[in-house]
C-alpha beads as a LAMMPS data file, in Angstrom:
LAMMPS data file: protein, C-alpha beads

345 atoms
344 bonds

1 atom types
1 bond types

-500.0 500.0 xlo xhi
-500.0 500.0 ylo yhi
-500.0 500.0 zlo zhi

Masses

1 110.0

Atoms # bond

1 1 1 0.070 0.065 -0.011
2 1 1 2.759 2.353 1.020
3 1 1 4.514 1.595 -2.562
4 1 1 1.486 2.441 -4.240
5 1 1 0.760 5.542 -2.198
6 1 1 4.615 6.697 -3.034
7 1 1 3.637 5.755 -6.722
8 1 1 1.012 8.149 -6.781
9 1 1 2.613 10.858 -5.115
10 1 1 5.661 10.515 -7.831
11 1 1 3.348 10.769 -10.515
12 1 1 1.573 14.088 -9.192
13 1 1 4.758 15.487 -8.462
14 1 1 5.971 14.761 -12.078
15 1 1 2.843 16.304 -13.507
16 1 1 2.987 19.188 -11.504
17 1 1 6.769 19.721 -12.705
18 1 1 5.403 19.253 -16.474
19 1 1 2.876 22.198 -15.716
20 1 1 5.482 24.918 -15.110
21 1 1 6.529 26.789 -17.974
22 1 1 9.884 26.113 -19.150
23 1 1 12.677 28.358 -17.717
24 1 1 10.240 29.990 -15.498
25 1 1 11.559 31.712 -12.451
26 1 1 10.443 33.656 -9.562
27 1 1 9.089 37.203 -10.017
28 1 1 11.179 40.247 -8.656
29 1 1 10.503 40.690 -5.341
30 1 1 10.980 44.572 -5.650
31 1 1 10.660 46.651 -8.498
32 1 1 11.770 50.572 -8.707
33 1 1 9.293 52.826 -11.032
34 1 1 10.516 56.254 -11.864
35 1 1 7.812 59.022 -13.007
36 1 1 8.519 62.617 -14.420
37 1 1 5.263 63.932 -12.976
38 1 1 3.088 62.772 -10.230
39 1 1 1.195 59.600 -10.593
40 1 1 -2.213 61.199 -10.113
41 1 1 -2.265 63.059 -13.329
42 1 1 -4.872 60.986 -15.153
43 1 1 -2.475 60.220 -18.011
44 1 1 0.799 59.061 -18.571
45 1 1 2.200 58.766 -15.225
46 1 1 -0.761 57.634 -13.637
47 1 1 -1.304 54.697 -16.246
48 1 1 2.163 53.767 -15.389
49 1 1 1.580 53.818 -11.595
50 1 1 -1.852 52.040 -11.610
51 1 1 -0.626 49.577 -14.583
52 1 1 2.331 48.217 -12.249
53 1 1 0.311 48.375 -9.052
54 1 1 -2.113 45.890 -11.239
55 1 1 0.608 43.372 -12.205
56 1 1 2.362 43.833 -8.667
57 1 1 -0.778 42.390 -6.998
58 1 1 -1.130 39.706 -9.335
59 1 1 2.596 38.524 -9.196
60 1 1 3.173 39.391 -5.514
61 1 1 6.105 41.875 -5.766
62 1 1 6.376 45.476 -3.847
63 1 1 7.097 48.764 -5.838
64 1 1 9.505 51.379 -5.035
65 1 1 7.951 54.435 -6.348
66 1 1 9.817 57.830 -7.010
67 1 1 7.247 60.280 -8.817
68 1 1 7.623 64.162 -9.897
69 1 1 11.099 63.683 -10.790
70 1 1 11.143 65.903 -13.635
71 1 1 13.242 65.351 -16.600
72 1 1 16.729 65.809 -15.276
73 1 1 19.413 63.795 -14.036
74 1 1 18.055 60.932 -12.131
75 1 1 21.002 58.795 -11.603
76 1 1 20.842 59.557 -7.627
77 1 1 17.445 58.099 -7.591
78 1 1 18.353 55.178 -9.625
79 1 1 21.287 54.428 -7.452
80 1 1 19.178 54.703 -4.680
81 1 1 16.669 52.041 -5.903
82 1 1 19.657 49.898 -6.509
83 1 1 20.942 50.121 -2.983
84 1 1 17.018 49.406 -1.718
85 1 1 17.232 46.187 -3.456
86 1 1 15.215 46.557 -6.604
87 1 1 15.557 43.715 -8.728
88 1 1 14.211 45.677 -11.847
89 1 1 13.505 49.623 -12.449
90 1 1 11.199 50.798 -14.808
91 1 1 11.995 54.258 -16.286
92 1 1 8.496 55.587 -17.203
93 1 1 9.640 58.340 -19.337
94 1 1 11.665 58.950 -22.839
95 1 1 13.711 61.487 -21.164
96 1 1 15.438 58.868 -18.772
97 1 1 16.656 56.651 -22.169
98 1 1 20.481 57.840 -21.620
99 1 1 20.898 57.690 -17.734
100 1 1 18.940 54.111 -17.353
101 1 1 20.973 51.948 -19.422
102 1 1 24.286 53.643 -17.613
103 1 1 23.021 52.713 -14.473
104 1 1 22.024 49.215 -15.602
105 1 1 25.632 48.865 -16.821
106 1 1 27.264 50.205 -13.941
107 1 1 25.158 48.403 -11.334
108 1 1 23.945 44.963 -13.166
109 1 1 20.311 45.904 -12.061
110 1 1 18.053 45.077 -14.975
111 1 1 16.024 48.524 -16.142
112 1 1 13.358 49.182 -18.687
113 1 1 13.377 52.252 -21.023
114 1 1 10.812 54.034 -23.290
115 1 1 11.533 54.801 -26.839
116 1 1 15.063 53.754 -26.681
117 1 1 15.503 50.954 -29.072
118 1 1 19.252 51.186 -29.611
119 1 1 19.953 50.126 -25.857
120 1 1 18.259 46.978 -25.560
121 1 1 20.698 44.514 -24.167
122 1 1 19.953 40.590 -23.565
123 1 1 19.338 40.114 -19.702
124 1 1 19.838 43.730 -18.713
125 1 1 17.701 46.536 -20.512
126 1 1 14.289 46.252 -22.222
127 1 1 12.421 48.672 -23.774
128 1 1 8.733 49.940 -24.076
129 1 1 7.559 51.701 -27.375
130 1 1 3.982 52.742 -28.443
131 1 1 1.999 51.687 -31.724
132 1 1 -0.912 53.973 -30.742
133 1 1 -1.793 54.786 -34.235
134 1 1 -4.719 52.619 -34.741
135 1 1 -6.355 53.674 -31.882
136 1 1 -5.963 57.249 -32.924
137 1 1 -7.163 56.701 -36.417
138 1 1 -10.359 55.222 -34.318
139 1 1 -10.446 58.724 -32.594
140 1 1 -9.923 60.709 -36.025
141 1 1 -12.864 58.962 -37.665
142 1 1 -15.049 59.858 -34.249
143 1 1 -14.050 63.297 -34.704
144 1 1 -14.945 63.622 -38.183
145 1 1 -18.266 62.328 -37.702
146 1 1 -19.092 64.552 -34.440
147 1 1 -17.376 67.939 -35.952
148 1 1 -20.238 70.339 -36.754
149 1 1 -17.990 73.227 -38.230
150 1 1 -15.986 70.684 -40.117
151 1 1 -12.852 72.266 -38.141
152 1 1 -10.980 69.942 -35.944
153 1 1 -7.601 70.822 -34.027
154 1 1 -4.639 68.823 -32.543
155 1 1 -3.134 70.271 -29.772
156 1 1 0.397 68.542 -28.788
157 1 1 2.918 69.739 -25.701
158 1 1 5.699 68.063 -27.885
159 1 1 6.780 66.039 -30.921
160 1 1 8.302 63.097 -29.350
161 1 1 7.488 59.740 -31.388
162 1 1 4.400 58.532 -29.878
163 1 1 2.502 61.940 -30.082
164 1 1 3.716 62.038 -33.920
165 1 1 2.248 58.487 -34.174
166 1 1 -0.861 59.551 -32.480
167 1 1 -1.023 63.078 -34.813
168 1 1 -0.488 60.955 -37.891
169 1 1 -2.964 58.208 -37.090
170 1 1 -5.933 60.727 -35.936
171 1 1 -5.556 62.774 -39.338
172 1 1 -5.511 59.905 -41.255
173 1 1 -8.814 58.578 -39.471
174 1 1 -10.036 62.026 -39.706
175 1 1 -9.608 62.421 -43.393
176 1 1 -11.195 58.797 -43.918
177 1 1 -14.164 59.713 -42.016
178 1 1 -14.872 63.486 -43.219
179 1 1 -13.047 64.530 -46.378
180 1 1 -14.287 67.947 -46.266
181 1 1 -12.735 68.276 -42.868
182 1 1 -9.683 70.868 -42.176
183 1 1 -7.130 70.330 -39.590
184 1 1 -5.443 72.646 -37.242
185 1 1 -2.112 71.588 -35.533
186 1 1 -0.261 73.508 -32.884
187 1 1 2.651 72.338 -30.557
188 1 1 2.892 74.017 -27.257
189 1 1 6.578 73.670 -27.082
190 1 1 9.455 71.764 -26.527
191 1 1 8.921 69.383 -23.823
192 1 1 6.012 71.326 -22.711
193 1 1 4.003 68.092 -21.080
194 1 1 3.153 69.791 -17.637
195 1 1 2.291 73.260 -19.371
196 1 1 -1.355 73.393 -18.553
197 1 1 -1.450 77.324 -19.200
198 1 1 -0.033 76.764 -22.846
199 1 1 -2.214 73.806 -23.563
200 1 1 -5.553 76.115 -22.596
201 1 1 -4.128 79.041 -24.324
202 1 1 -3.205 76.989 -27.975
203 1 1 -6.783 75.225 -27.436
204 1 1 -8.450 78.389 -27.041
205 1 1 -6.873 79.700 -30.262
206 1 1 -8.231 76.934 -32.194
207 1 1 -11.623 77.113 -30.792
208 1 1 -11.290 80.881 -31.803
209 1 1 -11.064 79.874 -35.547
210 1 1 -13.853 77.549 -35.674
211 1 1 -12.576 74.222 -34.096
212 1 1 -15.253 72.356 -32.286
213 1 1 -13.442 69.264 -31.711
214 1 1 -9.837 69.149 -30.050
215 1 1 -7.638 66.235 -29.923
216 1 1 -5.147 66.720 -27.039
217 1 1 -1.668 65.246 -26.200
218 1 1 -0.417 66.531 -23.334
219 1 1 0.128 64.919 -19.839
220 1 1 -0.511 67.692 -17.466
221 1 1 -0.849 70.487 -20.317
222 1 1 -4.108 68.059 -21.190
223 1 1 -5.786 69.707 -18.124
224 1 1 -5.791 73.074 -19.610
225 1 1 -7.232 71.672 -22.813
226 1 1 -9.668 70.320 -21.365
227 1 1 -10.359 73.660 -19.244
228 1 1 -10.512 75.371 -22.377
229 1 1 -13.262 73.059 -24.098
230 1 1 -15.297 73.247 -20.894
231 1 1 -15.205 76.868 -20.775
232 1 1 -15.636 78.090 -24.444
233 1 1 -18.368 77.625 -26.530
234 1 1 -17.803 76.741 -30.184
235 1 1 -18.823 79.230 -32.803
236 1 1 -22.427 78.013 -33.627
237 1 1 -22.710 77.990 -29.969
238 1 1 -22.497 74.289 -29.276
239 1 1 -20.037 72.366 -26.921
240 1 1 -16.688 72.007 -27.986
241 1 1 -15.496 68.047 -27.625
242 1 1 -12.404 66.985 -26.500
243 1 1 -10.422 63.867 -27.058
244 1 1 -7.940 62.792 -24.643
245 1 1 -5.025 60.266 -24.839
246 1 1 -3.603 57.661 -22.430
247 1 1 -5.747 58.037 -19.425
248 1 1 -9.435 58.779 -18.110
249 1 1 -10.547 62.062 -17.107
250 1 1 -14.358 61.426 -16.685
251 1 1 -14.188 62.048 -12.987
252 1 1 -13.439 65.634 -13.617
253 1 1 -15.250 66.296 -16.648
254 1 1 -17.878 68.492 -15.115
255 1 1 -18.796 69.972 -18.483
256 1 1 -19.350 66.738 -19.969
257 1 1 -17.234 67.470 -23.062
258 1 1 -15.016 64.592 -22.678
259 1 1 -15.848 62.555 -25.960
260 1 1 -13.573 59.743 -25.429
261 1 1 -9.811 58.753 -24.783
262 1 1 -7.282 56.880 -26.649
263 1 1 -6.325 54.792 -23.560
264 1 1 -2.918 53.117 -22.801
265 1 1 -3.237 50.006 -20.493
266 1 1 0.325 49.985 -19.333
267 1 1 -0.669 46.727 -17.329
268 1 1 -0.552 44.830 -20.426
269 1 1 3.089 45.601 -21.318
270 1 1 4.418 45.630 -17.771
271 1 1 3.151 42.088 -17.556
272 1 1 4.948 41.341 -20.458
273 1 1 8.169 42.521 -18.941
274 1 1 7.565 40.586 -15.762
275 1 1 7.023 37.481 -17.608
276 1 1 10.351 37.967 -19.579
277 1 1 12.184 38.665 -16.116
278 1 1 10.838 35.485 -15.024
279 1 1 11.113 32.944 -18.085
280 1 1 14.718 34.330 -18.753
281 1 1 14.016 36.025 -21.815
282 1 1 14.617 39.729 -20.346
283 1 1 16.074 42.268 -22.969
284 1 1 13.452 42.825 -25.458
285 1 1 11.496 45.544 -27.613
286 1 1 7.972 45.789 -25.970
287 1 1 5.003 47.393 -27.568
288 1 1 1.992 49.179 -26.361
289 1 1 -0.586 48.650 -29.449
290 1 1 -4.083 47.447 -30.291
291 1 1 -2.659 43.880 -31.240
292 1 1 -2.107 42.910 -27.559
293 1 1 -5.052 45.036 -25.769
294 1 1 -3.086 47.764 -24.408
295 1 1 -4.354 50.623 -26.705
296 1 1 -8.225 51.197 -27.070
297 1 1 -11.065 53.876 -26.932
298 1 1 -12.159 54.805 -23.962
299 1 1 -16.229 54.310 -23.209
300 1 1 -17.832 56.940 -25.718
301 1 1 -19.762 59.736 -24.636
302 1 1 -23.435 59.371 -24.453
303 1 1 -23.792 61.979 -27.000
304 1 1 -22.179 59.463 -29.760
305 1 1 -24.999 57.882 -31.847
306 1 1 -25.380 54.005 -31.742
307 1 1 -24.931 54.329 -35.581
308 1 1 -21.396 55.866 -35.253
309 1 1 -20.373 53.325 -32.612
310 1 1 -21.530 50.526 -34.728
311 1 1 -19.154 51.950 -37.412
312 1 1 -16.078 52.443 -35.072
313 1 1 -16.620 48.617 -34.225
314 1 1 -16.201 48.103 -38.081
315 1 1 -13.299 50.232 -38.413
316 1 1 -11.560 48.503 -35.339
317 1 1 -12.087 44.986 -37.168
318 1 1 -10.758 46.282 -40.349
319 1 1 -7.726 48.038 -38.731
320 1 1 -7.327 44.385 -36.651
321 1 1 -7.572 42.640 -40.283
322 1 1 -5.319 45.079 -41.902
323 1 1 -7.648 46.375 -44.592
324 1 1 -6.890 49.599 -43.408
325 1 1 -3.175 50.273 -43.101
326 1 1 -2.473 53.136 -40.545
327 1 1 0.130 55.107 -41.069
328 1 1 3.323 55.062 -38.666
329 1 1 4.989 58.275 -38.588
330 1 1 7.368 58.607 -35.611
331 1 1 9.151 61.564 -36.629
332 1 1 8.219 65.220 -36.418
333 1 1 9.732 66.344 -40.124
334 1 1 7.730 63.313 -41.633
335 1 1 4.669 64.078 -39.635
336 1 1 4.589 67.709 -40.859
337 1 1 5.020 66.541 -44.831
338 1 1 1.970 63.978 -44.115
339 1 1 -0.297 66.679 -42.429
340 1 1 0.453 69.183 -45.389
341 1 1 -0.112 66.065 -47.954
342 1 1 -3.253 65.051 -46.332
343 1 1 -4.902 68.354 -45.567
344 1 1 -3.493 70.905 -48.466
345 1 1 -4.417 74.542 -47.760

Bonds

1 1 1 2
2 1 2 3
3 1 3 4
4 1 4 5
5 1 5 6
6 1 6 7
7 1 7 8
8 1 8 9
9 1 9 10
10 1 10 11
11 1 11 12
12 1 12 13
13 1 13 14
14 1 14 15
15 1 15 16
16 1 16 17
17 1 17 18
18 1 18 19
19 1 19 20
20 1 20 21
21 1 21 22
22 1 22 23
23 1 23 24
24 1 24 25
25 1 25 26
26 1 26 27
27 1 27 28
28 1 28 29
29 1 29 30
30 1 30 31
31 1 31 32
32 1 32 33
33 1 33 34
34 1 34 35
35 1 35 36
36 1 36 37
37 1 37 38
38 1 38 39
39 1 39 40
40 1 40 41
41 1 41 42
42 1 42 43
43 1 43 44
44 1 44 45
45 1 45 46
46 1 46 47
47 1 47 48
48 1 48 49
49 1 49 50
50 1 50 51
51 1 51 52
52 1 52 53
53 1 53 54
54 1 54 55
55 1 55 56
56 1 56 57
57 1 57 58
58 1 58 59
59 1 59 60
60 1 60 61
61 1 61 62
62 1 62 63
63 1 63 64
64 1 64 65
65 1 65 66
66 1 66 67
67 1 67 68
68 1 68 69
69 1 69 70
70 1 70 71
71 1 71 72
72 1 72 73
73 1 73 74
74 1 74 75
75 1 75 76
76 1 76 77
77 1 77 78
78 1 78 79
79 1 79 80
80 1 80 81
81 1 81 82
82 1 82 83
83 1 83 84
84 1 84 85
85 1 85 86
86 1 86 87
87 1 87 88
88 1 88 89
89 1 89 90
90 1 90 91
91 1 91 92
92 1 92 93
93 1 93 94
94 1 94 95
95 1 95 96
96 1 96 97
97 1 97 98
98 1 98 99
99 1 99 100
100 1 100 101
101 1 101 102
102 1 102 103
103 1 103 104
104 1 104 105
105 1 105 106
106 1 106 107
107 1 107 108
108 1 108 109
109 1 109 110
110 1 110 111
111 1 111 112
112 1 112 113
113 1 113 114
114 1 114 115
115 1 115 116
116 1 116 117
117 1 117 118
118 1 118 119
119 1 119 120
120 1 120 121
121 1 121 122
122 1 122 123
123 1 123 124
124 1 124 125
125 1 125 126
126 1 126 127
127 1 127 128
128 1 128 129
129 1 129 130
130 1 130 131
131 1 131 132
132 1 132 133
133 1 133 134
134 1 134 135
135 1 135 136
136 1 136 137
137 1 137 138
138 1 138 139
139 1 139 140
140 1 140 141
141 1 141 142
142 1 142 143
143 1 143 144
144 1 144 145
145 1 145 146
146 1 146 147
147 1 147 148
148 1 148 149
149 1 149 150
150 1 150 151
151 1 151 152
152 1 152 153
153 1 153 154
154 1 154 155
155 1 155 156
156 1 156 157
157 1 157 158
158 1 158 159
159 1 159 160
160 1 160 161
161 1 161 162
162 1 162 163
163 1 163 164
164 1 164 165
165 1 165 166
166 1 166 167
167 1 167 168
168 1 168 169
169 1 169 170
170 1 170 171
171 1 171 172
172 1 172 173
173 1 173 174
174 1 174 175
175 1 175 176
176 1 176 177
177 1 177 178
178 1 178 179
179 1 179 180
180 1 180 181
181 1 181 182
182 1 182 183
183 1 183 184
184 1 184 185
185 1 185 186
186 1 186 187
187 1 187 188
188 1 188 189
189 1 189 190
190 1 190 191
191 1 191 192
192 1 192 193
193 1 193 194
194 1 194 195
195 1 195 196
196 1 196 197
197 1 197 198
198 1 198 199
199 1 199 200
200 1 200 201
201 1 201 202
202 1 202 203
203 1 203 204
204 1 204 205
205 1 205 206
206 1 206 207
207 1 207 208
208 1 208 209
209 1 209 210
210 1 210 211
211 1 211 212
212 1 212 213
213 1 213 214
214 1 214 215
215 1 215 216
216 1 216 217
217 1 217 218
218 1 218 219
219 1 219 220
220 1 220 221
221 1 221 222
222 1 222 223
223 1 223 224
224 1 224 225
225 1 225 226
226 1 226 227
227 1 227 228
228 1 228 229
229 1 229 230
230 1 230 231
231 1 231 232
232 1 232 233
233 1 233 234
234 1 234 235
235 1 235 236
236 1 236 237
237 1 237 238
238 1 238 239
239 1 239 240
240 1 240 241
241 1 241 242
242 1 242 243
243 1 243 244
244 1 244 245
245 1 245 246
246 1 246 247
247 1 247 248
248 1 248 249
249 1 249 250
250 1 250 251
251 1 251 252
252 1 252 253
253 1 253 254
254 1 254 255
255 1 255 256
256 1 256 257
257 1 257 258
258 1 258 259
259 1 259 260
260 1 260 261
261 1 261 262
262 1 262 263
263 1 263 264
264 1 264 265
265 1 265 266
266 1 266 267
267 1 267 268
268 1 268 269
269 1 269 270
270 1 270 271
271 1 271 272
272 1 272 273
273 1 273 274
274 1 274 275
275 1 275 276
276 1 276 277
277 1 277 278
278 1 278 279
279 1 279 280
280 1 280 281
281 1 281 282
282 1 282 283
283 1 283 284
284 1 284 285
285 1 285 286
286 1 286 287
287 1 287 288
288 1 288 289
289 1 289 290
290 1 290 291
291 1 291 292
292 1 292 293
293 1 293 294
294 1 294 295
295 1 295 296
296 1 296 297
297 1 297 298
298 1 298 299
299 1 299 300
300 1 300 301
301 1 301 302
302 1 302 303
303 1 303 304
304 1 304 305
305 1 305 306
306 1 306 307
307 1 307 308
308 1 308 309
309 1 309 310
310 1 310 311
311 1 311 312
312 1 312 313
313 1 313 314
314 1 314 315
315 1 315 316
316 1 316 317
317 1 317 318
318 1 318 319
319 1 319 320
320 1 320 321
321 1 321 322
322 1 322 323
323 1 323 324
324 1 324 325
325 1 325 326
326 1 326 327
327 1 327 328
328 1 328 329
329 1 329 330
330 1 330 331
331 1 331 332
332 1 332 333
333 1 333 334
334 1 334 335
335 1 335 336
336 1 336 337
337 1 337 338
338 1 338 339
339 1 339 340
340 1 340 341
341 1 341 342
342 1 342 343
343 1 343 344
344 1 344 345
């Protein structure tokens, strides 16, 4: 009887071993996260913070958070995270793409950068980049159908690759849904991500010349854009709609002008990073895109007709099936050429 029990136990043990993925190891115990702004901005920084919290809860690791660091030299912060025992540090800003690899090579601690393909290193440096243009095509399609004046604006806080991809995808979707539309485009400044006053000013300028839908990319600057849409009427006396990016500002949208947002669910890509840490494949390029579910449109405003919602579902399917080829334009120079060609004056 004892031999039979031993045989059964051995069989169960062998079965359990076969259920463990090859090369799988333990998750990190402590993960550092560096944010340039506060993790409550309902945008890039908050999505990073909330996304990592979701993954941490699932895999059982702790987070060492450093927020509102700005865009200067964060080496002292990174070295402090290393001293505290971080097994992995996620530097959640393209502005940290130089210092993060330096610290990784100096200390041997794994880091994840943003928009930094060139420094990817097996076992040491991973990178996260975005492919948001498909979701922005949908946002452009939405804007083209919801505008009353046929004048739509883009307000950007800068021209990094992510914003450029978003602007191009949006412009393409706008033109496809409304060939008679006119597009306004303005940039607040160089790395003006937190410039809420600049966001408000640029948005007001576009409203003044007839825009009644604004697509805003700003992080902290987007609060000013939303405020401008909430406090200014369009030329026909109606609402100016605002389409946001990355986060969800519905809780502060008291004027009900938020039409939607191109959401970035960072938990999706952060889980990919953690899995690569565990299975020994760390040191890859990871993408925030529609194909892995990390990019999608926020629930649409109740003013959006059901027929338009159905259109957007069909368009999304066509993008997924590659029946619609959305442009991928990461550089500002190429973006300006594309906008000029698509919306000639």
